[in-house]
C-alpha positions in Angstrom: -155.0 -8.0 31.8 -156.8 -10.0 35.0 -154.3 -12.5 35.7 -150.6 -9.8 34.9 -150.3 -7.6 38.2 -150.7 -4.0 37.7 -147.8 -2.1 39.2 -149.2 1.6 40.4 -146.7 4.6 40.8 -148.1 7.4 42.7 -146.3 10.3 42.3 -146.3 13.2 44.7 -144.8 16.8 44.8 -144.0 19.3 47.7 -147.3 20.9 48.4 -149.3 17.8 47.6 -153.0 18.0 48.4 -153.3 15.2 50.9 -156.7 13.7 50.0 -155.4 13.6 46.4 -153.0 11.0 47.5 -154.9 9.5 50.0 -157.9 8.8 48.3 -157.2 6.7 45.3 -154.0 5.4 47.3 -156.4 3.8 50.2 -158.8 2.8 47.4 -156.2 1.0 45.8 -154.6 -0.3 48.8 -158.2 -1.9 49.7 -158.4 -3.5 46.6 -155.2 -4.9 46.6 -155.8 -6.4 50.1 -159.0 -8.0 48.7 -157.4 -9.9 45.6 -156.8 -7.2 42.9 -153.4 -7.8 41.0 -151.9 -4.3 42.1 -148.7 -3.7 43.5 -148.6 -0.1 45.0 -145.4 2.6 45.0 -145.3 6.0 46.5 -142.6 7.8 44.8 -141.4 11.5 44.2 -138.4 13.7 43.2 -137.5 14.3 46.8 -137.6 11.6 49.9 -139.5 13.9 52.0 -142.5 16.7 50.8 -144.8 18.9 52.7 -148.4 18.3 52.2 -151.4 20.8 51.8 -152.1 20.2 55.9 -148.7 21.2 56.7 -147.9 17.8 57.6 -144.9 15.5 55.9 -144.9 12.5 53.9 -141.8 10.6 54.3 -139.8 7.6 53.1 -141.3 8.2 49.9 -139.0 6.1 47.1 -137.2 7.7 43.9 -138.9 8.3 40.8 -137.8 4.9 38.9 -135.8 5.4 36.2 -137.1 2.4 34.4 -141.0 1.6 34.7 -141.8 -2.3 34.5 -144.5 -3.5 31.7 -148.1 -3.1 32.7 -147.4 0.4 34.8 -149.7 3.0 35.7 -148.1 6.2 36.7 -150.7 8.5 38.8 -149.7 12.3 39.3 -151.8 13.6 42.2 -152.4 17.3 42.5 -151.1 20.1 44.7 -153.1 22.4 46.9 -151.0 25.8 45.1 -150.2 24.5 42.0 -149.6 27.7 40.1 -146.6 28.3 42.9 -145.8 24.6 43.5 -145.7 23.5 39.6 -142.9 26.3 39.1 -140.6 24.3 41.8 -137.2 22.2 40.8 -139.0 18.9 42.0 -142.0 19.5 40.2 -139.9 20.3 36.7 -138.0 17.3 37.6 -141.1 15.4 37.5 -142.1 17.0 34.1 -138.9 15.8 32.6 -139.3 12.3 33.8 -143.0 11.9 32.4 -141.1 12.8 28.9 -138.7 10.1 28.9 -140.0 7.4 31.4 -143.2 5.9 30.2 -143.2 2.6 27.9 -145.1 2.1 25.5 -147.9 -0.1 27.4 -147.4 2.4 30.5 -151.1 4.4 31.1 -150.8 7.8 32.8 -153.4 9.2 35.0 -153.8 12.4 37.2 -155.6 13.7 39.7 -157.2 17.2 40.3 -154.2 19.6 39.1 -151.8 16.4 38.2 -153.2 17.1 35.1 -151.0 20.1 34.6 -148.1 18.2 34.8 -148.8 15.8 32.4 -149.8 18.8 29.9 -146.2 20.4 30.6 -144.9 17.0 29.6 -147.0 17.0 26.5 -148.9 13.9 27.2 -152.1 15.3 26.8 -151.6 17.2 23.5 -155.0 16.0 21.1 -156.5 13.8 23.7 -159.8 14.5 25.7 -158.9 15.2 29.5 -160.0 17.1 32.5 -159.1 18.6 35.7 -160.5 20.9 38.2 -163.1 23.2 37.3 -161.0 25.9 38.3 -158.2 24.7 36.1 -159.9 24.4 32.8 -158.4 27.6 31.1 -154.9 26.6 32.5 -155.1 23.1 31.3 -156.3 24.7 27.8 -153.1 26.9 28.0 -150.7 24.0 28.7 -152.3 21.7 26.0 -154.0 23.7 23.3 -154.5 21.0 21.1 -156.1 18.8 23.9 -159.9 18.2 24.3 -160.2 19.6 27.4 -163.8 18.4 29.0 -165.2 20.8 31.6 -168.4 18.7 32.8 -167.3 15.2 33.5 -165.7 14.0 36.8 -163.0 11.8 34.8 -162.1 10.8 31.4 -160.4 7.8 29.6 -158.7 8.7 26.8 -157.1 5.3 26.8 -153.5 5.2 27.5 -154.0 8.5 29.7 -157.0 9.1 32.0 -157.6 12.5 33.8 -160.1 13.1 36.9 -161.8 16.6 37.9 -160.1 16.6 41.1 -159.9 16.1 45.1 -162.4 13.1 45.9 -163.0 12.4 42.5 -159.7 10.5 42.7 -161.6 7.8 44.3 -164.3 7.9 41.3 -161.2 7.4 39.3 -159.5 5.0 41.5 -162.5 2.4 41.7 -162.8 2.6 37.9 -158.9 1.4 37.6 -160.0 -1.5 40.1 -162.9 -2.6 37.9 -160.7 -2.6 34.9 -158.4 -4.7 36.2 -160.3 -6.7 38.9 -163.8 -7.0 38.1 -166.8 -4.9 38.9 -167.5 -7.0 42.0 -164.1 -6.0 43.4 -164.9 -2.5 42.4 -168.2 -2.7 44.2 -166.8 -4.3 47.5 -164.3 -1.5 47.7 -166.8 1.0 47.4 -168.9 -0.3 49.9 -166.2 -0.6 52.4 -165.5 3.2 51.7 -169.1 4.1 52.2 -169.1 5.3 48.4 -171.7 3.5 46.8 -171.5 5.2 43.5 -169.9 7.6 41.4 -170.6 10.9 41.4 -172.2 12.7 38.0 -175.2 12.1 36.1 -174.1 13.5 32.8 -170.5 11.4 33.2 -170.9 8.9 30.1 -168.5 6.7 31.9 -170.5 6.1 35.2 -170.7 2.3 35.6 -174.3 0.5 36.1 -172.3 -2.0 38.3 -171.4 1.0 40.7 -174.5 3.1 40.3 -177.7 3.0 42.9 -175.3 2.1 45.9 -176.0 5.4 47.7 -177.7 3.8 50.2 -177.2 2.3 53.6 -179.7 -0.7 53.9 -177.7 -4.2 54.6 -180.3 -6.2 53.0 -180.2 -4.5 49.6 -176.5 -4.3 49.5 -176.5 -8.1 50.2 -178.8 -8.6 46.8 -176.6 -6.3 44.9 -173.5 -8.1 45.8 -175.2 -11.3 45.1 -175.7 -9.8 41.6 -172.5 -8.4 40.9 -170.7 -11.4 41.9 -173.0 -14.0 40.6 -173.3 -11.6 37.0 -169.3 -12.1 37.1 -169.2 -15.6 37.7 -172.2 -16.9 35.4 -173.3 -13.7 33.2 -176.4 -16.2 31.6 -177.6 -17.2 34.7 -181.2 -16.2 35.5 -181.9 -14.9 39.2 -185.1 -15.1 40.5 -186.4 -12.4 42.8 -186.7 -15.5 45.4 -183.1 -16.7 44.9 -182.3 -13.1 45.7 -184.2 -12.1 48.6 -182.9 -15.7 50.0 -179.4 -13.6 49.5 -180.8 -10.8 51.2 -182.1 -12.6 54.0 -185.6 -11.3 53.6 -188.9 -12.0 51.8 -189.1 -11.2 47.9 -192.0 -9.0 48.5 -190.2 -7.3 51.3 -187.0 -7.3 49.0 -189.2 -5.8 46.4 -190.3 -2.8 48.6 -186.3 -2.2 50.1 -185.1 -2.1 46.8 -187.4 0.5 45.0 -187.3 2.7 47.8 -183.6 2.4 48.4 -182.2 2.7 45.1 -185.0 4.2 43.1 -185.2 1.2 40.7 -186.8 -2.1 40.5 -184.8 -5.6 41.5 -185.5 -6.3 37.4 -184.5 -3.2 35.9 -181.4 -3.3 38.2 -180.6 -6.7 37.0 -181.0 -5.9 33.3 -179.0 -2.8 33.8 -175.8 -5.1 34.8 -176.9 -7.3 31.6 -176.8 -4.6 29.7 -173.4 -3.3 31.0 -172.2 -6.9 30.4 -173.4 -6.6 26.8 -171.3 -3.7 26.3 -168.3 -5.2 27.6 -168.7 -8.5 25.3 -169.1 -6.1 22.3 -166.2 -3.7 23.0 -164.0 -6.9 23.1 -165.8 -8.8 20.0 -167.8 -6.3 17.6 -168.9 -9.2 15.2 -171.0 -11.1 18.4 -174.7 -11.2 17.0 -177.8 -10.2 19.3 -178.9 -13.9 19.8 -175.1 -14.5 20.8 -175.4 -11.6 23.1 -178.8 -12.6 24.1 -177.6 -16.2 25.3 -174.3 -14.6 26.9 -176.0 -12.3 29.1 -178.7 -14.1 30.1 -181.5 -12.7 28.1 -184.5 -15.7 27.0 -184.5 -14.2 23.4 -182.7 -11.8 21.2 -186.2 -10.1 21.0 -186.1 -9.6 24.7 -182.8 -8.7 24.6 -183.5 -5.9 21.6 -186.3 -4.9 24.1 -184.1 -4.2 27.1 -181.2 -2.6 24.8 -183.8 -0.1 23.6 -185.1 0.8 26.8 -182.1 0.9 28.8 -179.8 2.6 26.4 
C-alpha cells in the first residue's frame, strides 16, 4: 500500500463544522507535502457551502460519479446535524454513499459525519463511534451497529469513525501512519504540536506517537531518530550513546531529560517501539516464530523478546 497513492475525498455539507474539515485536511496536506502518497480532494453536493462560523467554503468539486481504486471517503461533521442532515444536500450525500463506493473504497467520518454513514447503511453490524452527545442518535440510525461510547476513534476495517472535532486529527494521523509509516506520522504530529493521540483507554493508541506531549527539542530529536531508524532497520540496536549523539546531548543528560519529559526511560521507550513492530509483523504473518520476531525486531534472543512482551503487553 505504501507505493500506491491513496485518493482522499473530503466530503462537506452545508453547515460543516469548520474544525472537522480543516483539522484533518491540514494534517493530511502536511503529510502529502512531506512525501506521503496522498492526493486530496474536497467535494460536496454544492459548489459553495456555509460553515459553522458563518464563512463560506467555495470551489468544491462535485461528488465523483465513480471513485478510483484505493480511495478513502472522509465525511466531515456539522454544527447542527439534526437540522443540517435533513436538507436535500445532505440527503444527496446519503444516496451517493449508497452507490458510489467501490469494493476497495474505505469510508471514514469525523464527529457527526457518522450519522450520514449510518443513514446510508454503511455502519450496519460494525463497531463505530461518534461525538458523545450523539451516541444515542447513532444507535437509533444503525441499530445493528456496535456503537462505542469511550473511544476517540474506531477502525472497523473498511470503515473508520472518530468521536468528534479534534479527534479527526487523531484519525488523520492514524491514516498517515497506515499509508506512509510511523516516522512520517510522528513528523506531522510534531509540526501540529500534537505529539500524542489522546485517550489512554483507546486500544488503537500507537506507541509510535505516544510520549510526545512535551516540547523539549533534544528529546524529540532522540525520538525522531529512533522512529526513523527502526522504520528503516528494525533489527538495529541503538545504544544510549548513539541516541545521545542524535539528540546532541550527553548520554547521562539524555537519560535524565527523557524520564523528565516523557515519564519513561529511553530503554522502555525503545522496547515499546520494538513491540509495536512485532505486532505489525505478526498481523501480516501470524506464522512467525518467537525467534524470528526477536531477530527481526532487534532483540538479543527469544527469551529477551518474551520477557519484554510480558512486561509491555
